C-alpha positions in Angstrom: 12.2 3.5 -25.2 8.9 2.6 -26.8 5.6 1.8 -25.2 6.7 -1.9 -25.2 9.8 -1.2 -23.2 10.3 -3.9 -20.6 10.3 -1.4 -17.7 6.6 -0.9 -18.4 6.6 2.9 -18.5 3.3 4.5 -19.4 4.6 7.2 -21.7 7.7 7.0 -24.0 10.4 6.3 -21.5 11.1 3.6 -18.9 13.2 6.0 -16.8 11.5 7.7 -14.0 11.4 11.5 -13.9 12.1 11.3 -10.2 15.6 11.3 -8.7 15.5 8.0 -6.9 19.2 7.9 -5.9 20.2 7.8 -2.3 20.7 11.3 -1.0 18.2 12.7 -3.5 14.8 14.3 -2.6 12.9 11.0 -2.4 15.3 8.3 -1.3 17.9 7.3 1.4 20.1 4.3 1.7 19.7 2.2 4.9 22.6 2.0 7.3 22.9 1.6 11.1 19.6 2.6 12.7 21.1 5.4 14.7 22.6 7.2 11.8 21.4 10.6 10.2 19.7 8.8 7.3 16.9 7.8 9.6 16.0 11.4 10.4 16.4 12.4 6.7 14.0 9.6 5.7 11.4 10.7 8.3 11.7 14.3 6.9 11.1 13.1 3.3 8.1 11.1 4.4 6.6 14.1 6.2 7.3 16.4 3.3 6.4 14.2 0.3 4.1 11.6 1.9 6.4 8.7 0.8 10.0 7.8 1.1 12.2 5.1 -0.7 14.6 3.2 1.5 17.3 1.4 -0.5 18.9 -1.8 0.9 16.1 -2.1 3.5 15.7 -5.8 3.1 18.6 -8.3 2.8 18.7 -10.4 -0.4 17.9 -13.6 1.4 14.8 -12.1 3.0 13.7 -10.6 -0.3 14.0 -14.0 -1.9 11.9 -15.7 0.8 9.1 -13.2 0.3 9.3 -13.5 -3.5 8.9 -17.3 -3.2 5.8 -16.8 -1.0 4.3 -14.3 -3.4 4.8 -16.7 -6.3 3.1 -19.6 -4.4 0.1 -17.5 -3.6 -0.1 -16.2 -7.1 -0.4 -19.7 -8.5 -3.2 -20.5 -6.0 -5.1 -17.3 -6.9 -4.8 -17.8 -10.7 -6.2 -21.3 -10.4 -9.5 -19.5 -9.5 -9.0 -16.8 -12.2 -7.7 -18.5 -15.4 -8.9 -15.6 -17.5 -6.8 -13.1 -15.6 -9.8 -10.9 -14.8 -8.1 -9.7 -11.7 -9.6 -7.4 -9.1 -7.5 -4.3 -9.6 -8.3 -4.0 -13.3 -7.5 -6.8 -15.7 -4.4 -8.8 -14.6 -4.0 -6.8 -11.4 -4.6 -8.4 -8.0 -4.7 -7.7 -4.3 -3.4 -10.4 -2.0 -5.7 -9.2 0.8 -8.9 -9.0 -1.2 -8.4 -12.6 -2.4 -7.3 -14.0 1.0 -10.0 -15.5 3.3 -8.5 -13.6 6.2 -8.1 -10.4 4.3 -4.4 -10.4 5.1 -1.2 -12.4 4.5 0.3 -12.4 8.0 -0.2 -16.1 8.4 2.5 -16.7 5.8 5.9 -17.1 7.6 7.7 -15.0 4.9 5.8 -11.9 5.9 7.9 -11.8 9.2 10.7 -10.4 7.1 8.6 -7.4 6.3 7.3 -6.9 9.8 10.8 -7.1 11.2 12.6 -4.9 8.7 14.8 -2.8 11.0 15.4 0.1 8.7 11.6 0.6 8.2 10.9 0.3 11.9 13.6 2.9 12.6 12.0 5.4 10.1 8.5 4.8 11.4 9.7 5.4 15.0 11.2 8.7 13.9 8.3 9.8 11.8 5.6 8.8 14.3 7.2 9.6 17.7 3.9 9.2 19.5 3.9 5.5 18.5 2.5 3.2 15.9 1.3 -0.4 15.5 0.9 -2.9 12.7 -2.7 -3.4 11.5 -2.2 -5.9 8.7 -0.3 -6.9 5.6 -0.8 -8.1 2.1 0.1 -6.3 -1.1 -0.6 -6.2 -4.8 0.7 -7.7 -8.0 0.4 -7.2 -11.7 0.6 -10.3 -13.9 2.6 -10.2 -17.1 -0.6 -9.9 -19.2 -1.9 -6.9 -17.3 -3.7 -4.4 -19.5 -1.4 -1.7 -20.9 -3.4 1.1 -19.2 -2.2 3.3 -16.3 -5.0 3.2 -13.7 -5.4 5.9 -11.1 -7.2 6.0 -7.8 -7.3 7.7 -4.4 -6.2 5.4 -1.6 -9.1 4.3 0.4 -8.6 6.4 3.5 -8.1 9.5 1.3 -10.0 11.7 3.7 -8.6 10.1 6.8 -7.3 12.4 9.5 -5.2 11.0 12.3 -7.4 12.9 14.7 -10.9 12.6 13.1 -10.9 9.2 11.4 -12.3 8.2 8.0 -14.7 10.4 6.0 -14.4 13.4 8.3 -12.2 16.1 6.7 -10.0 18.2 8.9 -10.3 22.0 8.9 -9.5 23.9 5.8 -6.1 25.4 5.5 -4.0 22.6 7.0 -0.5 22.8 5.5 0.9 19.8 3.6 2.7 17.6 6.1 1.0 19.1 9.1 -1.0 15.9 9.8 0.8 12.7 10.9 -0.1 9.8 8.6 -3.1 8.0 10.0 -2.2 4.8 8.2 0.8 3.9 6.1 2.0 1.1 3.9 5.5 -0.3 3.9 6.0 -1.8 0.5 9.0 -3.9 -0.7 10.6 -4.5 -4.0 11.0 -8.1 -5.1 14.0 -9.3 -7.1 13.7 -8.8 -10.8 10.5 -6.8 -10.6 9.6 -3.1 -11.0 7.6 -0.8 -8.9 4.2 0.4 -10.2 3.6 3.5 -8.1 3.4 7.0 -9.3 4.3 10.1 -7.3 1.5 11.8 -5.4 -0.3 14.5 -7.4 0.7 18.1 -6.4 1.9 16.8 -3.0 -1.5 17.7 -1.7 -2.8 14.5 -0.2 -1.0 15.0 3.1 -3.4 17.8 3.8 -7.0 17.0 4.3 -8.0 20.4 2.9 -6.6 19.5 -0.5 -8.0 16.0 -0.9 -11.2 17.1 -2.7 -9.2 19.3 -5.0 -7.0 16.4 -5.9 -10.0 14.2 -6.7 -11.0 16.6 -9.5 -7.6 15.9 -11.2 -8.4 12.2 -11.8 -8.8 12.7 -15.5 -5.3 14.1 -15.8 -3.8 10.7 -15.0 -5.9 9.0 -17.6 -5.7 11.6 -20.3 -2.1 12.3 -20.5 -0.1 14.5 -18.1 3.4 13.6 -19.1 4.9 15.1 -15.9 2.9 12.7 -13.7 3.4 9.8 -16.0 7.1 10.2 -15.7 6.9 10.3 -11.9 7.3 6.6 -11.5 8.9 4.9 -8.4 11.0 2.6 -10.6 13.3 1.2 -11.5 14.3 0.3 -7.9 16.6 -2.6 -6.8 15.4 -5.6 -5.0 15.1 -5.1 -1.2 14.1 -1.4 -1.5 11.2 -0.3 0.7 8.6 2.4 0.1 6.8 3.9 3.1 3.7 5.6 1.8 0.9 7.6 3.5 -2.3 5.8 2.5 -3.9 9.2 1.8 -1.6 9.8 -1.2 -2.7 9.5 -4.8 -1.1 6.6 -6.6 -1.5 4.8 -9.8 -0.4 1.7 -11.7 1.7 1.4 -14.8 1.3 -1.4 -17.3 3.3 -4.5 -16.7 4.9 -5.1 -20.1 7.5 -7.5 -18.8 7.5 -11.3 -19.1 7.3 -11.7 -15.3 4.7 -10.9 -12.6 5.5 -7.8 -10.6 4.9 -8.1 -6.8 4.5 -5.3 -4.2 4.0 -7.1 -0.9 3.4 -4.8 2.1 2.7 -4.4 5.8 0.3 -1.8 7.1 0.8 0.6 10.0 -1.5 2.8 12.1 -0.4 5.9 14.0 -1.1 5.7 17.7 -3.7 8.4 17.4 -5.5 6.6 14.6 -5.2 3.3 16.4 -7.1 4.9 19.3 -9.9 5.9 16.9 -10.0 2.3 15.5 -10.2 0.9 19.1 -13.3 3.1 19.8 -16.7 1.2 19.9 -17.3 1.0 16.2 -19.9 -1.3 14.7 -17.5 -2.2 11.9 -19.7 -1.9 8.8 -22.7 -3.6 10.5 -25.0 -0.8 11.4 -25.2 2.9 12.5 -22.0 4.0 14.2 -21.9 6.6 16.8 -18.2 7.0 16.5 -18.3 7.6 12.7 -21.5 9.5 13.1 -22.9 7.8 10.1 -25.8 5.4 9.2 -23.2 2.7 8.7 -19.8 2.4 10.2 -17.0 3.4 7.8 -14.6 0.7 9.0 -14.6 -2.9 7.7 -14.1 -5.7 10.2 -10.6 -6.4 8.8 -9.5 -3.0 10.3 -9.3 -4.7 13.7 -8.7 -8.3 12.7 -6.3 -10.5 14.6 -4.6 -12.2 11.7 -0.9 -12.5 12.7 0.0 -16.2 13.2 1.3 -16.7 16.8 4.2 -18.8 15.4 5.3 -15.9 13.2 4.9 -13.5 16.1 7.3 -15.6 18.2 10.0 -15.2 15.5 10.0 -11.4 15.6 12.3 -9.1 17.4 11.2 -7.4 20.6 10.5 -4.1 18.7 8.4 -5.8 16.0 6.5 -7.8 18.6 5.6 -4.6 20.4 4.2 -3.2 17.2 2.3 -6.4 16.4 0.6 -7.3 19.7 -2.8 -5.9 18.6 -3.1 -8.3 15.6 -1.8 -11.6 17.0 -4.5 -14.3 16.6 -5.4 -16.5 19.6 -4.1 -19.5 17.6 -2.9 -20.4 14.2 -6.1 -22.4 13.6 -8.2 -19.3 14.3 -6.9 -17.6 11.1 -8.9 -18.4 7.9 -6.6 -19.8 5.3 -6.5 -20.0 1.5 -8.0 -18.0 -1.3 -11.7 -17.0 -1.7 -12.9 -18.7 -4.9 -15.0 -15.7 -6.0 -12.5 -13.0 -5.5 -12.1 -12.0 -9.2 -14.2 -9.2 -10.4 -13.7 -7.1 -13.6 -12.7 -3.5 -12.8 -12.1 -0.6 -15.2 -11.0 2.1 -12.9 -9.4 4.2 -15.6 -12.8 4.7 -17.2 -14.3 5.9 -13.9 -11.2 8.0 -13.2 -11.5 9.7 -16.6 -15.1 10.6 -15.9 -16.3 8.2 -18.5 -18.3 5.9 -16.3 -17.4 2.2 -16.4 -17.3 -0.4 -13.6 -16.9 0.8 -10.0 -13.8 2.2 -8.5 -10.8 0.5 -7.0 -11.6 -2.5 -5.0 -12.5 -6.2 -5.2 -15.7 -7.9 -4.6 -15.8 -8.5 -0.8 -12.4 -6.8 -0.4 -11.3 -3.4 0.8 -10.3 -1.0 -1.9 -7.2 1.0 -1.6 -5.2 -1.3 0.7 -3.5 -4.3 -0.7 -3.5 -7.1 1.9 
């Protein structure tokens, strides 16, 4: 395949270099929630920092989420006719554009919150508990620049025990730390994933994060092995559970359709306890973060789940969502921020060439879609 292949590969092939078949090293196929695949998925997540769950979302649910994504895309592009984007040209974060910072007031997101295969794997991977902390996602329009961008996820030095920007002790083995936060991302019908494999498997270990940051230029300047480590093609309804500390990158969208990656966000019980500490939430000096300014934005503890959506969830999903339920539907800011678009050129910064700031949108939180 050429560089214009519809699958949008960043080097000469549209086929991933990863074995994404069920039963392979990175993927499982969802079945009954008490079957061995759940334990296997949890082991993959702990080992690799991500796992692909095939058939996680039923076709009807996937279609409802796609419809919602397309509606919001139209609303966002009305404020950005030039496709400036906020995740590099033509790339967007739902959360950074949303007035609430999240998408959990949209009824379709209940299908993601209540995805039983994902809930089963999270329960196995995080036996001490977890809770939802938000939801949104990203998308790449059909005119997105043909450049693979790279970045470290925002909490790239997050320890489940210590919180943001405080590295754990040196020598921690990969997989030793439970994910502090994770994304559960879902494939939409007819679209392709845009995530790359984590570099060197090192981001699960706090001691390796700084080392990984020095490899940014490799993603921009050509490492074929990493460029072929794409998490696509994947069928509609597949889910990716990803530790937010993992390196990831985008591939060019060379298709004729927008590619959506909606998500919900999860905190481990241990990290949730840290978030619930008396932070100042970006306003002033924070005794919890031990910094002149709190490292957590207000959206980290926002109540943005519509009560009407909450009522439609299963008992298990409601238990995981209680901390983010808004007092009322009217209490949630609605609509798109008119000034969300801001030109980014993260591949320049990633390659050590300067350029506009890193990943993130004006007024939004970098590294977390939604």
